[in-house]
C-alpha positions as a LaTeX table, in Angstrom:
\begin{tabular}{lrrr}
\hline
Residue & $x$ (\AA) & $y$ (\AA) & $z$ (\AA) \\
\hline
Met1 & 0.90 & 138.21 & 83.83 \\
Glu2 & 0.21 & 138.91 & 87.42 \\
Gly3 & 3.44 & 140.75 & 87.75 \\
Asn4 & 2.71 & 142.95 & 84.68 \\
Phe5 & $-0.61$ & 144.09 & 86.24 \\
Arg6 & 1.04 & 144.75 & 89.61 \\
Arg7 & 3.73 & 146.96 & 87.93 \\
Ala8 & 1.03 & 148.81 & 86.03 \\
Leu9 & $-0.94$ & 149.20 & 89.16 \\
Ala10 & 2.15 & 150.59 & 90.93 \\
Val11 & 2.29 & 153.34 & 88.24 \\
Ser12 & $-1.43$ & 153.98 & 88.11 \\
Pro13 & $-3.05$ & 152.83 & 91.43 \\
Asn14 & $-6.44$ & 154.27 & 90.64 \\
Asn15 & $-6.87$ & 152.83 & 87.18 \\
Ala16 & $-10.18$ & 150.76 & 87.41 \\
Glu17 & $-9.24$ & 148.64 & 84.34 \\
Ile18 & $-5.93$ & 147.59 & 85.83 \\
Leu19 & $-7.53$ & 146.89 & 89.17 \\
His20 & $-10.33$ & 144.85 & 87.51 \\
Asn21 & $-7.94$ & 142.87 & 85.27 \\
Leu22 & $-5.54$ & 142.04 & 88.19 \\
Ala23 & $-8.56$ & 140.95 & 90.21 \\
Arg24 & $-9.60$ & 138.53 & 87.34 \\
Val25 & $-6.08$ & 137.07 & 87.26 \\
Leu26 & $-6.06$ & 136.61 & 91.06 \\
Phe27 & $-9.56$ & 135.12 & 90.90 \\
Asn28 & $-8.35$ & 132.47 & 88.36 \\
Leu29 & $-5.40$ & 131.76 & 90.62 \\
Gln30 & $-7.81$ & 131.24 & 93.52 \\
Tyr31 & $-6.56$ & 134.24 & 95.50 \\
Leu32 & $-10.12$ & 135.02 & 96.28 \\
Asp33 & $-9.66$ & 137.53 & 99.23 \\
Asp34 & $-7.19$ & 139.56 & 97.07 \\
Ala35 & $-9.52$ & 139.37 & 94.07 \\
Ile36 & $-12.46$ & 140.62 & 96.18 \\
Phe37 & $-10.37$ & 143.46 & 97.54 \\
Leu38 & $-9.25$ & 144.63 & 94.08 \\
Thr39 & $-12.71$ & 144.28 & 92.55 \\
Arg40 & $-14.14$ & 146.35 & 95.34 \\
Arg41 & $-11.33$ & 148.90 & 94.73 \\
Ser42 & $-12.06$ & 149.02 & 90.97 \\
Leu43 & $-15.77$ & 149.72 & 91.88 \\
Glu44 & $-14.78$ & 152.54 & 94.11 \\
Val45 & $-12.82$ & 154.36 & 91.36 \\
Gln46 & $-15.32$ & 153.50 & 88.60 \\
Pro47 & $-18.66$ & 152.53 & 90.18 \\
His48 & $-20.71$ & 152.32 & 86.89 \\
Asp49 & $-18.61$ & 149.54 & 85.39 \\
Gln50 & $-21.11$ & 146.65 & 84.96 \\
Ser51 & $-18.44$ & 144.06 & 84.21 \\
Ala52 & $-16.68$ & 144.88 & 87.51 \\
Trp53 & $-19.85$ & 144.41 & 89.43 \\
Gln54 & $-20.46$ & 141.03 & 87.72 \\
Gln55 & $-16.91$ & 140.02 & 88.58 \\
His56 & $-17.32$ & 141.13 & 92.13 \\
Phe57 & $-20.49$ & 138.93 & 92.62 \\
Gln58 & $-18.79$ & 136.04 & 90.88 \\
Val59 & $-15.79$ & 136.19 & 93.19 \\
Ile60 & $-17.95$ & 136.43 & 96.26 \\
Ser61 & $-20.13$ & 133.45 & 95.09 \\
Leu62 & $-17.13$ & 131.26 & 94.51 \\
Ser63 & $-15.49$ & 132.35 & 97.76 \\
Leu64 & $-18.63$ & 131.37 & 99.68 \\
Met65 & $-18.69$ & 128.02 & 97.99 \\
Val66 & $-14.99$ & 127.35 & 98.75 \\
His67 & $-15.21$ & 128.53 & 102.39 \\
Ser68 & $-18.25$ & 126.42 & 103.04 \\
Arg69 & $-16.63$ & 123.27 & 102.16 \\
Pro70 & $-15.99$ & 120.73 & 105.00 \\
Gly71 & $-12.40$ & 120.74 & 105.97 \\
Phe72 & $-11.75$ & 124.19 & 104.70 \\
Asn73 & $-9.66$ & 126.27 & 107.13 \\
\hline
\end{tabular}
């Protein structure tokens, strides 16, 4: 699934929906930095998308929880 979104993004790099969906896939795979980057990018191209904003804050919250765990590099 990730590969399909990456191919679609290569064809349409400013498509907010593709950016957002790839961010969700990467979020679920725990690629949090990439998910944050893509969510921010989706907000840049379509700033009024409420679901993208919710995804952005969810990713940031999870990232902060994971990075604050003892022993996390």
